[in-house]
Backbone bond lengths (Angstrom), bond angles and torsions (degrees), N, CA, C in turn:
res aa  C-N    CA-C-N  psi(-1)  N-CA   C-N-CA  omega(-1)  CA-C   N-CA-C  phi
1 X - - - 1.379 - - 1.555 112.01 -
2 X 1.306 119.46 118.54 1.404 126.35 -173.20 1.561 107.23 -103.48
3 X 1.331 114.19 119.12 1.438 118.32 -169.25 1.573 109.95 -115.38
4 X 1.249 120.32 136.01 1.550 122.71 166.58 1.555 108.56 -107.66
5 X 1.246 112.12 143.29 1.498 115.99 179.75 1.424 109.27 -124.12
6 X 1.354 120.84 128.48 1.451 125.43 -175.85 1.578 104.25 -112.38
7 X 1.238 111.54 126.32 1.536 116.83 178.37 1.621 111.30 103.46
8 X 1.338 107.81 81.34 1.480 113.79 -172.16 1.551 114.01 -89.83
9 X 1.372 114.04 43.65 1.486 121.09 177.44 1.455 111.83 -94.36
10 X 1.329 118.49 -154.05 1.407 128.43 -172.50 1.511 108.92 -62.12
11 X 1.377 119.30 -49.47 1.434 119.34 179.87 1.417 114.41 -71.76
12 X 1.461 117.12 -30.22 1.384 118.96 174.82 1.479 117.58 -58.71
13 X 1.329 114.96 -36.10 1.492 120.55 -178.53 1.528 106.61 -71.11
14 X 1.321 121.62 -33.31 1.429 122.72 179.97 1.600 107.49 -64.31
15 X 1.259 119.00 -39.74 1.442 121.48 178.83 1.627 107.38 -66.82
16 X 1.342 113.64 -43.41 1.519 114.16 -176.68 1.513 108.39 -64.53
17 X 1.288 118.35 -36.38 1.524 121.27 175.38 1.489 113.25 -60.04
18 X 1.400 113.30 -41.03 1.501 118.05 178.92 1.510 114.41 -71.08
19 X 1.335 115.48 -39.56 1.537 120.18 179.91 1.424 110.49 -64.46
20 X 1.325 121.14 -34.70 1.454 122.15 171.18 1.491 118.01 -43.69
21 X 1.406 112.08 -31.80 1.456 116.39 -166.41 1.583 110.38 -99.22
22 X 1.380 113.30 8.45 1.554 113.69 -173.38 1.590 102.13 -112.30
23 X 1.318 110.66 126.98 1.477 117.70 -177.62 1.486 111.39 -60.18
24 X 1.336 116.81 145.03 1.423 121.27 171.30 1.517 115.72 71.72
25 X 1.319 117.63 17.89 1.425 124.39 -177.01 1.532 108.20 -114.51
26 X 1.441 115.31 130.02 1.468 114.20 174.89 1.580 101.72 -128.72
27 X 1.318 115.27 141.07 1.420 121.42 168.86 1.621 106.91 -88.97
28 X 1.327 115.11 120.30 1.481 115.18 -171.50 1.596 109.85 -108.13
29 X 1.336 115.42 -17.12 1.528 115.09 -175.59 1.494 106.10 -151.05
30 X 1.295 116.36 143.77 1.487 124.12 179.60 1.473 107.69 -129.35
31 X 1.441 118.66 129.14 1.420 123.32 179.76 1.585 107.79 -115.98
32 X 1.379 111.36 133.46 1.405 113.37 -178.63 1.569 109.76 -138.54
33 X 1.277 119.48 175.24 1.398 121.36 179.84 1.563 116.80 -76.96
34 X 1.371 107.35 -38.06 1.472 115.13 174.92 1.457 112.87 -119.29
35 X 1.406 121.51 132.29 1.453 121.83 -169.03 1.524 112.21 -65.01
36 X 1.322 120.79 -47.36 1.390 120.03 -175.62 1.570 117.23 -50.72
37 X 1.392 114.07 -59.75 1.487 119.03 -178.88 1.558 107.62 -64.96
38 X 1.399 121.46 -28.77 1.521 115.72 179.90 1.492 107.96 -75.26
39 X 1.352 120.28 -27.79 1.428 120.20 176.04 1.624 111.19 -68.00
40 X 1.370 112.77 -37.74 1.466 117.10 178.89 1.515 109.53 -63.71
41 X 1.322 120.04 -42.23 1.412 122.22 179.46 1.532 109.30 -67.03
42 X 1.295 119.34 -40.60 1.482 123.59 177.42 1.520 109.44 -57.17
43 X 1.323 114.28 -47.06 1.539 116.37 -179.68 1.488 111.15 -66.06
44 X 1.300 121.41 -36.13 1.429 121.72 179.15 1.465 113.10 -68.14
45 X 1.329 119.58 -29.72 1.527 120.44 173.05 1.434 116.45 -102.81
46 X 1.264 118.46 8.83 1.508 122.89 177.37 1.543 112.27 65.22
47 X 1.239 114.23 41.30 1.504 120.79 176.73 1.609 109.57 -95.68
48 X 1.355 110.45 120.98 1.587 114.03 -169.71 1.545 114.78 -69.77
49 X 1.327 115.86 -18.32 1.590 115.79 -173.41 1.516 107.69 -132.21
50 X 1.308 117.47 133.68 1.407 126.26 174.44 1.539 109.90 -135.49
51 X 1.370 111.16 138.83 1.493 116.34 -175.64 1.570 108.64 -154.09
52 X 1.234 120.95 163.50 1.432 124.45 160.98 1.474 119.58 -101.09
53 X 1.305 115.96 17.76 1.428 126.33 -176.10 1.467 115.28 -123.47
54 X 1.433 117.43 101.80 1.434 115.40 -172.95 1.576 112.71 -61.76
55 X 1.351 110.35 -36.65 1.554 114.83 179.30 1.535 112.97 -57.76
56 X 1.310 112.69 -36.36 1.475 117.64 174.64 1.608 113.22 -57.55
57 X 1.286 109.34 -47.05 1.494 116.35 177.45 1.542 113.01 -67.19
58 X 1.316 118.09 -35.24 1.454 122.38 -177.31 1.569 107.85 -71.02
59 X 1.315 118.64 -26.29 1.426 124.45 -176.44 1.655 110.26 -73.38
60 X 1.251 117.02 -20.94 1.442 126.05 -176.51 1.442 114.21 -67.78
61 X 1.280 115.08 137.54 1.490 120.57 175.51 1.437 118.17 -83.52
62 X 1.297 114.24 1.59 1.483 121.84 -178.66 1.558 112.07 -107.79
63 X 1.378 112.61 24.49 1.535 117.65 -176.62 1.570 103.92 -129.86
64 X 1.309 113.43 121.57 1.535 118.06 179.15 1.507 107.65 -100.83
65 X 1.313 117.73 -31.16 1.460 120.58 -173.18 1.547 111.60 -151.39
66 X 1.305 119.37 159.57 1.419 120.87 -178.51 1.451 109.56 -133.77
67 X 1.419 114.61 141.24 1.447 120.95 170.76 1.612 108.68 -112.25
68 X 1.349 109.79 126.33 1.424 113.16 -172.93 1.625 107.78 -101.36
69 X 1.252 119.66 122.36 1.493 124.32 175.62 1.547 105.76 -124.98
70 X 1.377 116.11 40.49 1.370 118.45 -179.71 1.581 109.74 -94.45
71 X 1.382 115.10 179.89 1.419 120.28 -175.98 1.603 110.43 -57.63
72 X 1.348 118.75 142.92 1.464 123.29 -175.59 1.546 110.34 -51.39
73 X 1.319 117.54 -37.37 1.545 113.55 -175.29 1.508 112.24 -69.39
74 X 1.352 121.39 -14.07 1.460 124.77 173.33 1.359 120.63 -88.84
75 X 1.372 117.89 -14.49 1.477 127.08 -167.93 1.612 110.67 -54.58
76 X 1.285 116.42 -59.69 1.528 118.41 -178.30 1.454 116.64 -54.05
77 X 1.323 110.79 -54.64 1.576 116.73 -173.65 1.550 105.77 -66.14
78 X 1.348 121.06 -38.26 1.422 119.00 -176.67 1.608 107.16 -73.43
79 X 1.276 123.71 -36.97 1.426 126.05 179.03 1.501 105.58 -61.37
80 X 1.297 122.91 -43.86 1.485 124.08 176.30 1.395 111.21 -64.38
81 X 1.407 120.73 -41.31 1.452 123.11 -176.97 1.526 109.65 -64.81
82 X 1.377 116.58 -34.76 1.565 121.06 -178.89 1.591 105.21 -66.73
83 X 1.351 118.48 -52.57 1.455 118.68 -178.91 1.468 111.73 -64.96
84 X 1.327 121.83 -36.18 1.476 119.62 174.05 1.554 113.32 -58.54
85 X 1.350 112.26 -21.92 1.479 118.51 176.92 1.460 114.96 -92.21
86 X 1.299 116.87 1.33 1.466 125.04 177.98 1.495 112.49 82.20
87 X 1.307 118.45 23.23 1.430 122.64 -178.97 1.486 113.38 -107.32
88 X 1.404 117.22 132.77 1.417 118.64 173.59 1.655 108.22 -62.40
89 X 1.256 118.56 155.50 1.393 118.36 -178.21 1.578 115.07 -147.05
90 X 1.230 110.82 136.25 1.576 119.73 173.07 1.560 102.43 -112.52
91 X 1.342 110.68 121.25 1.562 113.73 176.93 1.555 109.65 -112.22
92 X 1.219 113.54 123.40 1.451 119.60 178.04 1.577 113.03 -50.17
93 X 1.252 116.66 149.46 1.430 122.11 175.98 1.491 108.68 -62.90
94 X 1.419 119.02 140.42 1.539 122.97 -6.69 1.534 114.32 -84.51
95 X 1.316 117.70 161.22 1.430 124.09 176.04 1.524 111.21 -55.19
96 X 1.323 113.00 -41.98 1.425 120.81 -179.10 1.589 109.85 -160.77
97 X 1.388 110.64 -179.86 1.580 109.77 176.95 1.591 100.81 -123.61
98 X 1.312 118.83 29.99 1.506 117.54 169.43 1.494 105.28 -158.12
99 X 1.383 116.78 157.48 1.472 119.22 -178.31 1.515 108.88 -73.76
100 X 1.330 117.66 -38.18 1.489 121.01 178.55 1.550 111.07 -55.18
101 X 1.289 115.32 -45.44 1.518 119.18 -178.95 1.610 106.25 -68.72
102 X 1.383 117.98 -37.29 1.455 114.38 -176.05 1.587 107.58 -65.21
103 X 1.354 112.32 -42.22 1.491 114.29 -179.62 1.533 112.40 -60.44
104 X 1.362 115.93 -40.58 1.398 119.32 175.70 1.467 117.67 -57.09
105 X 1.304 118.44 -36.98 1.509 122.66 177.45 1.524 107.72 -71.30
106 X 1.278 119.59 -36.40 1.482 123.72 177.98 1.532 106.58 -63.97
107 X 1.201 116.40 -47.23 1.582 119.52 -174.86 1.548 107.28 -61.39
108 X 1.391 116.17 -42.19 1.465 117.95 -175.11 1.525 107.66 -71.80
109 X 1.327 119.84 -27.93 1.403 119.78 -179.38 1.555 107.41 -71.11
110 X 1.310 118.62 -38.50 1.480 123.74 -179.15 1.438 109.32 -69.07
111 X 1.304 117.52 -33.18 1.560 123.03 -177.66 1.554 104.96 -69.76
112 X 1.257 120.12 -45.37 1.451 123.46 -165.43 1.502 109.73 -92.20
113 X 1.330 121.30 -38.00 1.518 125.93 -178.80 1.582 107.50 82.19
114 X 1.260 117.31 15.88 1.389 119.27 -177.89 1.490 106.59 -86.12
115 X 1.409 119.24 163.47 1.405 125.25 -179.16 1.641 105.86 -76.46
116 X 1.222 123.09 122.13 1.510 129.37 172.91 1.415 108.82 -127.29
117 X 1.236 116.30 106.53 1.518 126.68 179.62 1.436 113.54 -116.52
118 X 1.369 117.41 144.13 1.436 124.47 -175.63 1.561 106.13 -111.83
119 X 1.359 113.04 143.51 1.466 115.52 -172.19 1.523 112.97 -84.87
120 X 1.320 115.13 73.58 1.387 122.61 170.75 1.472 112.02 -86.88
121 X 1.337 116.20 77.88 1.511 118.68 -167.61 1.534 113.01 -57.28
122 X 1.327 116.55 -32.98 1.509 121.10 -175.25 1.505 111.06 -54.67
123 X 1.365 120.03 -29.03 1.393 116.72 178.69 1.570 111.96 -73.20
124 X 1.277 116.38 -12.11 1.497 121.71 -175.40 1.515 110.45 -107.80
125 X 1.393 125.47 -22.74 1.420 122.98 -175.70 1.532 106.37 -62.34
126 X 1.374 116.97 133.00 1.493 119.49 -177.09 1.494 114.46 -56.28
127 X 1.330 119.94 -27.53 1.477 122.29 175.63 1.518 109.56 -61.29
128 X 1.337 118.16 -52.80 1.408 118.50 -176.68 1.577 112.47 -73.28
129 X 1.356 117.20 -30.33 1.423 121.28 175.85 1.597 108.55 -64.55
130 X 1.254 120.70 -34.19 1.438 124.11 176.75 1.532 109.66 -63.97
131 X 1.245 118.52 -45.05 1.533 122.06 177.22 1.460 110.39 -63.32
132 X 1.412 116.86 -46.76 1.394 123.56 -178.21 1.499 113.23 -59.56
133 X 1.398 115.29 -40.57 1.448 118.43 -178.16 1.572 108.18 -66.16
134 X 1.252 117.09 -38.16 1.460 118.48 179.60 1.528 111.83 -69.91
135 X 1.318 119.82 -34.34 1.460 120.92 173.37 1.500 107.97 -64.62
136 X 1.277 120.75 -49.90 1.515 123.49 -179.72 1.566 110.31 -57.24
137 X 1.320 112.68 -32.12 1.557 113.42 -174.84 1.551 107.92 -86.90
138 X 1.344 120.00 0.99 1.401 123.02 175.80 1.545 113.58 79.69
139 X 1.362 114.11 19.61 1.528 117.59 -173.79 1.513 106.51 -91.47
140 X 1.279 123.75 -22.99 1.488 120.38 179.27 1.582 106.93 -155.06
141 X 1.312 111.44 163.01 1.515 120.29 173.10 1.527 107.08 -133.84
142 X 1.323 112.40 145.55 1.469 121.44 178.94 1.566 106.63 -78.24
143 X 1.474 109.97 127.84 1.501 112.68 172.53 1.430 111.38 -101.36
144 X 1.383 116.78 -33.44 1.417 124.70 178.08 1.566 108.68 -155.88
145 X 1.436 106.30 143.14 1.449 112.83 170.44 1.532 105.95 -115.90
146 X 1.246 116.19 132.02 1.514 118.36 173.59 1.542 106.49 -121.63
147 X 1.276 111.89 117.00 1.538 121.14 -170.60 1.537 110.04 -123.45
148 X 1.269 112.41 133.49 1.496 122.96 173.52 1.552 109.37 -113.80
149 X 1.338 120.83 120.05 1.385 124.20 171.86 1.581 111.21 -113.82
150 X 1.304 118.66 103.22 1.424 122.11 -164.98 1.461 110.92 -121.10
151 X 1.315 120.98 133.18 1.508 122.71 173.57 1.503 104.37 -141.85
152 X 1.318 113.68 165.50 1.498 120.82 170.85 1.471 107.12 -118.59
153 X 1.255 116.89 94.55 1.447 122.95 -169.09 1.581 114.51 -138.53
154 X 1.349 112.75 58.94 1.465 119.73 -176.17 1.510 109.65 -80.00
155 X 1.281 113.67 -5.63 1.525 121.25 175.09 1.535 111.83 -124.44
156 X 1.228 125.15 147.55 1.357 131.50 179.97 1.557 115.39 -66.20
157 X 1.345 116.48 68.84 1.478 120.02 -175.43 1.470 108.68 -118.08
158 X 1.419 116.38 153.79 1.424 119.54 169.73 1.544 115.91 -91.22
159 X 1.348 116.66 -171.48 1.408 116.79 -171.38 1.597 110.79 -74.20
160 X 1.288 119.09 -7.13 1.412 125.35 174.03 1.471 112.72 -96.52
161 X 1.323 118.26 2.43 1.424 122.86 -176.99 1.457 117.18 74.19
162 X 1.380 114.75 21.07 1.434 122.27 177.52 1.519 111.98 -101.08
163 X 1.419 120.61 149.32 1.335 123.34 -179.42 1.650 112.90 -52.93
164 X 1.285 122.56 140.27 1.402 118.26 179.82 1.579 105.27 -100.62
165 X 1.419 118.01 153.80 1.347 121.78 -179.82 1.522 110.06 -94.37
166 X 1.352 114.60 4.07 1.519 119.30 -178.89 1.522 107.92 -147.41
167 X 1.297 116.49 173.24 1.459 122.06 -175.04 1.443 111.97 -113.95
168 X 1.434 117.00 123.24 1.421 125.14 -174.40 1.567 105.49 -70.16
169 X 1.370 117.86 169.83 1.383 120.30 -178.85 1.573 110.08 -148.14
170 X 1.331 111.77 127.02 1.537 117.12 -176.25 1.457 115.70 -61.35
171 X 1.416 119.63 -39.03 1.426 123.45 -176.15 1.498 111.40 -76.59
172 X 1.411 120.05 -57.55 1.411 121.32 -171.49 1.548 115.43 -78.91
173 X 1.317 114.68 -15.25 1.454 121.19 176.93 1.499 112.32 -107.30
174 X 1.253 116.90 -69.49 1.483 116.85 -172.83 1.446 115.67 -71.37
175 X 1.312 120.58 -43.85 1.452 124.71 178.12 1.534 106.64 -60.08
176 X 1.299 122.15 -30.74 1.515 126.49 -173.65 1.511 106.36 -55.14
177 X 1.393 117.19 -43.29 1.436 119.75 -177.61 1.607 109.08 -58.26
178 X 1.271 119.65 -48.81 1.467 120.36 -173.35 1.473 111.99 -76.65
179 X 1.353 119.54 -36.11 1.456 122.94 176.14 1.465 112.12 -57.28
180 X 1.294 114.85 -51.73 1.429 122.82 179.14 1.571 112.61 -59.98
181 X 1.424 113.82 -47.19 1.444 118.68 179.08 1.522 113.68 -60.96
182 X 1.251 115.20 -44.70 1.422 121.09 179.50 1.547 111.93 -58.17
183 X 1.271 117.00 -43.88 1.474 119.50 177.16 1.551 109.12 -68.98
184 X 1.292 116.66 -37.86 1.513 121.02 177.10 1.449 113.89 -58.82
185 X 1.439 115.22 -40.89 1.430 120.50 -173.58 1.628 113.35 -93.91
186 X 1.294 113.52 -30.26 1.524 114.69 -174.42 1.496 112.42 -112.19
187 X 1.291 116.82 -14.55 1.550 120.27 -179.12 1.523 109.40 109.95
188 X 1.360 117.01 175.23 1.435 123.40 -169.94 1.570 110.81 -54.03
189 X 1.326 116.06 141.05 1.398 124.61 179.52 1.553 108.47 -83.09
190 X 1.452 120.15 124.79 1.348 119.86 -172.24 1.591 108.15 -117.01
191 X 1.296 123.08 -5.17 1.313 126.69 178.72 1.512 114.79 -157.34
192 X 1.365 117.85 152.64 1.480 121.25 -174.51 1.477 111.70 -161.61
193 X 1.343 116.42 143.79 1.454 124.44 173.78 1.586 110.10 -133.22
194 X 1.325 115.68 147.35 1.424 119.16 178.44 1.554 112.54 -142.35
195 X 1.301 114.31 143.67 1.465 122.50 171.65 1.523 103.90 -129.06
196 X 1.364 115.04 151.50 1.477 122.63 173.97 1.443 112.54 -134.01
197 X 1.315 116.18 153.12 1.404 118.09 -178.61 1.560 115.31 -96.43
198 X 1.267 123.19 -166.01 1.433 120.24 -175.41 1.506 118.76 -56.73
199 X 1.269 116.59 149.00 1.476 123.47 178.83 1.567 113.72 -78.23
200 X 1.261 118.17 127.01 1.541 116.61 -177.13 1.556 108.96 -69.14
201 X 1.328 113.38 132.91 1.518 114.00 -171.32 1.524 116.99 -67.65
202 X 1.308 118.23 -18.40 1.394 123.87 178.71 1.516 112.30 -100.09
203 X 1.376 117.59 -50.86 1.357 123.11 -176.30 1.578 114.28 -74.71
204 X 1.292 115.09 -25.62 1.441 123.57 176.59 1.469 113.79 69.68
205 X 1.274 118.47 29.36 1.555 129.03 -179.35 1.528 108.68 -128.07
206 X 1.311 111.82 147.12 1.480 116.38 171.42 1.606 105.57 -67.61
207 X 1.394 115.35 137.09 1.405 120.96 -178.41 1.552 112.95 -94.30
208 X 1.344 117.48 -10.96 1.419 124.35 -179.71 1.494 113.36 -142.99
209 X 1.297 121.98 138.93 1.370 129.64 -177.10 1.547 113.66 -142.00
210 X 1.291 116.71 149.86 1.486 124.43 174.53 1.538 108.88 -130.12
211 X 1.216 115.67 129.40 1.472 118.00 -178.05 1.489 112.08 -132.33
212 X 1.351 120.56 134.71 1.505 125.11 172.21 1.528 108.47 -113.33
213 X 1.312 115.32 140.42 1.492 122.61 174.04 1.368 111.19 -133.15
214 X 1.316 115.02 150.31 1.502 119.62 168.62 1.485 111.87 -128.96
215 X 1.322 116.94 139.88 1.372 121.64 178.88 1.553 117.43 -97.00
216 X 1.288 115.95 155.51 1.562 116.27 179.83 1.457 111.54 -50.22
217 X 1.377 121.32 -30.86 1.424 128.83 -177.36 1.458 113.19 -72.14
218 X 1.348 116.34 -12.09 1.413 123.00 -177.29 1.566 111.50 99.18
219 X 1.306 119.80 -13.21 1.381 122.00 -179.94 1.598 114.78 -62.55
220 X 1.243 122.12 152.65 1.503 119.82 -179.23 1.456 106.33 -127.19
221 X 1.326 114.00 162.45 1.511 123.36 -177.32 1.598 105.87 -140.64
222 X 1.366 114.93 133.32 1.389 121.88 174.27 1.581 106.33 -119.87
223 X 1.343 113.89 116.51 1.423 119.36 179.38 1.533 110.50 -114.38
224 X 1.380 114.14 128.99 1.438 120.98 171.48 1.506 108.32 -114.22
225 X 1.431 115.71 131.65 1.433 118.54 177.40 1.561 107.35 -128.97
226 X 1.328 112.14 149.05 1.472 119.31 176.85 1.563 113.70 -153.47
227 X 1.225 114.73 140.72 1.423 121.14 162.90 1.519 117.43 -102.83
228 X 1.383 112.15 10.00 1.481 122.61 -176.91 1.520 111.70 -103.84
229 X 1.418 117.14 -4.70 1.483 119.25 -164.64 1.479 109.54 -75.39
230 X 1.283 124.73 118.23 1.438 126.55 173.60 1.496 106.83 -100.48
231 X 1.257 118.03 81.70 1.373 128.77 179.92 1.571 118.98 -169.54
232 X 1.231 118.65 -151.77 1.460 119.76 170.96 1.565 108.64 -56.78
233 X 1.430 114.50 129.21 1.428 122.98 -175.95 1.525 112.47 -103.37
234 X 1.257 115.88 150.59 1.532 118.76 173.73 1.530 107.85 123.46
235 X 1.305 119.30 -165.53 1.462 125.65 179.84 1.541 108.95 -122.96
236 X 1.378 113.66 132.12 1.355 117.73 -178.04 1.578 107.49 -126.85
237 X 1.311 110.26 132.71 1.517 120.53 -170.62 1.465 110.55 -111.32
238 X 1.284 121.51 121.33 1.365 124.89 172.34 1.544 109.06 -108.94
239 X 1.372 113.68 115.47 1.433 120.95 173.99 1.528 111.30 -94.33
240 X 1.370 115.65 111.15 1.517 117.79 174.42 1.434 103.96 -99.56
241 X 1.394 117.23 113.36 1.497 121.42 -173.90 1.551 108.43 -119.31
242 X 1.340 113.25 172.29 1.437 119.16 179.28 1.545 114.29 -77.47
243 X 1.381 111.77 2.83 1.472 115.98 -179.67 1.444 105.16 -153.96
244 X 1.312 120.27 58.44 1.448 124.81 170.16 1.517 109.70 126.27
245 X 1.352 115.20 159.15 1.451 121.62 173.61 1.568 107.57 -116.63
246 X 1.369 115.74 143.33 1.532 118.34 -172.95 1.454 108.55 -143.81
247 X 1.334 117.03 137.47 1.479 121.16 -178.81 1.574 103.38 -118.91
248 X 1.315 112.08 124.39 1.502 121.56 178.51 1.479 107.78 -104.30
249 X 1.261 119.37 128.02 1.472 126.62 170.81 1.625 108.67 -122.20
250 X 1.340 112.95 87.83 1.468 117.27 -177.57 1.539 104.84 59.73
251 X 1.441 117.74 -118.44 1.455 119.74 -169.11 1.535 108.77 -91.83
252 X 1.316 124.66 5.36 1.380 125.65 177.91 1.541 113.55 -108.54
253 X 1.292 115.35 154.50 1.432 121.71 -179.31 1.554 114.49 -140.12
254 X 1.334 117.69 135.38 1.405 119.41 176.81 1.578 108.96 -133.90
255 X 1.264 119.99 164.38 1.494 123.50 170.88 1.503 107.90 -72.02
256 X 1.394 110.11 172.96 1.507 119.00 172.08 1.517 111.21 -58.22
257 X 1.364 119.75 -17.41 1.457 122.34 -174.76 1.507 107.14 -105.24
258 X 1.301 117.99 12.50 1.492 123.99 175.68 1.502 110.19 70.45
259 X 1.389 115.80 28.88 1.549 119.01 178.48 1.635 104.03 -92.63
260 X 1.280 117.03 126.63 1.428 123.75 -175.22 1.524 111.49 -66.49
261 X 1.399 115.16 137.70 1.425 120.54 173.43 1.476 108.54 -114.38
262 X 1.361 115.08 128.48 1.486 119.98 -178.33 1.500 109.64 -75.74
263 X 1.412 114.64 114.06 1.469 119.12 -176.60 1.498 104.05 -111.54
264 X 1.345 124.77 11.82 1.452 127.02 -174.01 1.445 110.69 -70.45
265 X 1.289 125.58 -17.33 1.416 125.69 179.26 1.554 114.06 -103.09
266 X 1.361 114.91 5.55 1.431 119.96 -177.35 1.573 113.92 -67.29
267 X 1.327 110.52 -36.23 1.509 122.26 178.25 1.425 112.89 -145.28
268 X 1.387 112.46 -176.67 1.587 114.43 -173.64 1.498 109.63 -79.64
269 X 1.364 117.31 -7.36 1.561 116.96 -178.17 1.578 104.84 -147.14
270 X 1.300 114.59 161.28 1.493 119.94 173.71 1.508 109.02 -95.16
271 X 1.357 119.57 -2.53 1.370 122.97 -173.96 1.574 110.79 -92.50
272 X 1.327 118.16 115.13 1.472 118.83 -176.46 1.556 109.66 -66.58
273 X 1.269 119.79 -34.34 1.581 120.43 -175.59 1.484 106.14 -69.11
274 X 1.335 116.19 -46.35 1.576 121.05 175.19 1.549 111.99 -54.64
275 X 1.336 114.45 -46.51 1.496 118.35 177.93 1.440 116.37 -59.62
276 X 1.404 111.42 -43.32 1.462 118.99 174.43 1.438 112.32 -58.93
277 X 1.318 121.84 -44.28 1.388 125.57 177.84 1.566 115.10 -64.06
278 X 1.344 111.28 -38.64 1.485 117.79 178.13 1.520 110.15 -63.74
279 X 1.250 118.47 -36.91 1.521 126.75 175.58 1.449 109.76 -61.83
280 X 1.350 121.85 -47.06 1.399 130.32 176.38 1.482 110.64 -51.46
281 X 1.299 111.33 -61.06 1.544 121.45 -176.81 1.604 108.99 -60.68
282 X 1.333 120.29 -45.57 1.367 122.52 179.01 1.528 112.74 -60.87
283 X 1.386 117.11 -38.22 1.485 118.93 -173.10 1.535 105.24 -67.85
284 X 1.423 113.47 -38.05 1.550 115.88 -178.42 1.483 109.35 -66.50
285 X 1.355 118.29 -47.55 1.442 121.06 -175.09 1.544 109.40 -66.14
286 X 1.344 117.72 -30.09 1.480 115.69 -169.28 1.617 107.44 -103.39
287 X 1.346 115.92 5.66 1.431 119.64 179.67 1.497 117.04 58.39
288 X 1.311 117.57 40.67 1.443 120.51 -174.69 1.501 111.11 -129.69
289 X 1.295 117.64 172.76 1.492 123.71 -179.30 1.687 104.25 -84.15
290 X 1.284 109.18 136.37 1.514 110.50 -178.77 1.497 114.29 -91.54
291 X 1.350 117.13 158.07 1.485 117.43 169.32 1.540 103.03 -60.63
292 X 1.304 113.10 141.03 1.523 126.02 -177.41 1.504 112.94 63.79
293 X 1.440 112.70 33.76 1.438 119.49 167.65 1.586 107.03 -61.76
294 X 1.349 113.84 159.57 1.455 117.68 -177.86 1.616 106.25 -58.98
295 X 1.206 122.16 -34.05 1.450 124.14 179.01 1.477 111.49 -65.61
296 X 1.345 114.58 -40.07 1.616 115.01 -177.83 1.522 111.81 -75.51
297 X 1.388 118.31 -27.91 1.491 114.92 -176.52 1.517 107.40 -99.10
298 X 1.357 122.39 1.20 1.535 118.96 -173.21 1.501 106.70 -65.26
299 X 1.367 124.66 -38.53 1.506 114.99 176.03 1.431 116.65 -55.51
300 X 1.390 125.58 -26.62 1.303 128.04 176.28 1.539 112.52 -57.06
301 X 1.360 114.65 -43.57 1.351 124.15 -172.86 1.544 112.52 -74.25
302 X 1.461 114.32 -29.87 1.473 117.58 170.02 1.473 110.70 -62.01
303 X 1.309 118.38 -46.50 1.500 122.66 -179.93 1.569 109.96 -56.83
304 X 1.341 115.86 -49.05 1.474 119.70 179.30 1.556 107.53 -57.44
305 X 1.401 117.28 -45.11 1.423 116.28 178.48 1.513 113.29 -59.77
306 X 1.280 118.02 -42.78 1.473 122.36 -178.49 1.591 109.68 -64.72
307 X 1.319 117.29 -36.06 1.419 122.23 174.60 1.533 113.53 -65.74
308 X 1.359 111.92 -40.81 1.458 117.34 175.16 1.492 112.81 -60.64
309 X 1.353 114.27 -41.16 1.380 117.38 177.24 1.577 116.74 -62.99
310 X 1.292 112.20 -35.88 1.535 117.71 168.44 1.521 112.32 -52.17
311 X 1.280 112.66 -53.85 1.542 118.71 176.75 1.481 115.72 -50.17
312 X 1.327 108.39 -51.54 1.465 112.53 -177.83 1.577 113.05 -63.64
313 X 1.327 113.20 -24.20 1.477 117.65 -175.31 1.553 106.28 -95.27
314 X 1.306 119.73 18.50 1.388 123.95 172.54 1.536 120.39 103.02
315 X 1.348 112.92 15.31 1.523 121.18 -177.59 1.512 108.00 -69.69
């Protein structure tokens, strides 16, 4: 399996680290915004081709599939561009920043029949897999999810502390993780409410949001998001269930009383990004639909769209 990766930033490197651990996978091309740093990353990972032009990479005959770790605003158009070139594609979360673009990617996947997967990593983290497996086994049901997604990002920096060329978004990016996960764990989302705080004068985005969701099952979700939080960073998920309470912190899981749960045997790795990439590769090899395919995550983007409409209507 010959992979091209577009977006040689902080998250791109996480994928490159994961791909190194998958048998039979070679990264043959790397696409970045600026050539010199892209070449440096390519040299670090032994990637033979580096460019700033995605079309150049898509024209190569040594590329079977593409992983997109580019800015949010490029995701939909680039995913469609990859499928138009006959390449399978995994696009990092979010799929798009509008419902129309999300639908366009879905339509292209249906036209081509190629694997199109979205990087909803929470479906693959061992901590969330453990909970999901118990739900599927009928051992517990979610009553409420309480989620905090907190960053300190008053300047436009990426995870490596480098200036970003684009602006991140709490709703279309960070809320997408939880909206999709809630539907995955509790069932289809049937209602939602949203409030946002003040707009940042320079970044032009809301720095704080509060979202409520209700699933068809009756379960509810409360999600708090902030770019203003000067404290522990990341996303913390509390599952309040009919048979136990569990707190997931990325790949780790504890009970509501902070008792550690061993999730090391849930999958072949403890790295959610690596597991996500393994699913992408396996779906292509096996000719099947992957977990977090564009079709499976599309309902999440409809919810995000409906929440955005609330904000535009005075929420």
